[in-house]
C-alpha positions, 0 to 999 in steps of 0.5 A: 826558926820559921817552918812553913808546911806547904799545902798548895803548889800555888803558894806564892811564898815558894815562887823562887822554886817554881818551874826549875826545869824550864832552862830558858825561863830560869836563865832570865829570871834568876839573874834579874831577881838576884838569886840562884838555887843551891841544890843538895845539902852539900852544895848549899852548905858550901854556898853558906861557907862561902858567905852567900846569904839564903833567901829560904830553904825548901825540903821534904820533912825527912831532911829536917834533922840533917840540916838542923844546924843550918836552920839554927844558924839562920833562924830568920830564914823561912824553911818550906816543907812539903810532901815529895809529890807536892815539891815535885809539882812545884819544881818540876822534878823529884827531889832526891838530893836532900834540901834546896835553898834559894840564895841571894847572888853575891855582888859582882867583883870588879875585874881589876880586883879579880886580876890583882893577885892572879897568875892563872885565869880561865876565860870562857867564850860562849860555852852554853852547856851548863854541865861543861861550865860546872865541870870547868869550874870544878877543874879550875878549883882543883888545879889552881886557877885563880879566877874565871871570866865568862863572856856575855853569852856564856852559860850562868855559873850559878845556874842550878846544873852548873852549881851541882856539876861543880859540886859547889866549887863555883863558890870557891873560884872568883869569877866575873862576867865580861861586858864587852867581848872580845874587847875586854881581853885587852884589859887582861893584856893591860894587866900583864897577862899573856892571853892564849886561845885553846884552839887548833890553828896552824901556828898553835903551840903544843901545851907542853911547849907553852908550859916550858915557857913558864909565863908568869901571868897567863889567861887561857881562853876556851871556845864554845862547844862545836864551833870553837873560838870566834875569829874576832877572839883569835884576832885579839889573843897573843897566841894559840895553844893545843893539846897534841892528839893521837889516833885521828882525834882532833879535839877533846870535850871543852871541859876535859881539855880545860882540865888537861890545860890547867894542869899542864900550864900551872905555875911551877914555883 
C-alpha cells in the first residue's frame, strides 16, 4: 500500500480534492477530467461495490483502520493522509464523515441498452439542485425505477452532494445524460414507452387513475424546480399526470413528488 503524508495544501498530488466547495468550478472540472468525489466511507464502499475504480483516497489518520480492508484490496492506489486542519485547507470544509476518494467516472451506457429491459424510467428536466437530484435517485433505487435519464442542463448525479444525499444509490440505478432535449424523448416513445409529464395541466390525470391503467412501459418526466415543465417538453409527451392536493397546496417539492409517483406508478405484477 502507498501512504503519503501531506505537509502542504499546495501538494499537486491532491489536486482532485481542491476547492470542493466551489460548485461552479467542480461542475465543470469533474466531468471534463473523468472523475468524481465519493465522500464518506459508506459512500466510497458503495462506489467500489458497484465496480467503480478509485484514483486515490484522502483522509485523516484516525480513519486508517476503518478502511484497512479497502486499502488492502487496492494496494496500487495512493492514500493521502493529513491533519484535519490541512485537509480542510485543501477541500474548503471540515471532513467529519471519514474518508474521501477520487473516483474514475464509469463509461456512459448507451440509451438503448439502458431501456432494453426497463419498465419504469425517470427523466429529469433541468433539475439543478443537487440535493433534489440525489434524493430522486434514492427514491428511484428504493421504489423500483429501472433507469434515470437527465437532460443536458440537469445537475450532475455524480456531483459530491448528489452522491452524498443519495447515500450512494446513484451507483445502483443505471443512468445516462441525454444530448438532444426534448427530442430524445421520442427515442423512448420509439422503444414503446408512454411518456408522462409530472405537471399541473388542465388535462392531467390523477396519479392513481394513471396507475390503474397499468401501462407496461412508462417514462415519468419531472420538471425543474420552480418553473416546472417547459412548453417544448409538454408538446412531446403523451400525457400529463398530477398528485391530487389538499388545503390549497398546488405542488410538492420535486423530490417528494417523485417518491409518491414512483410508488403509485410501480408495476403491480
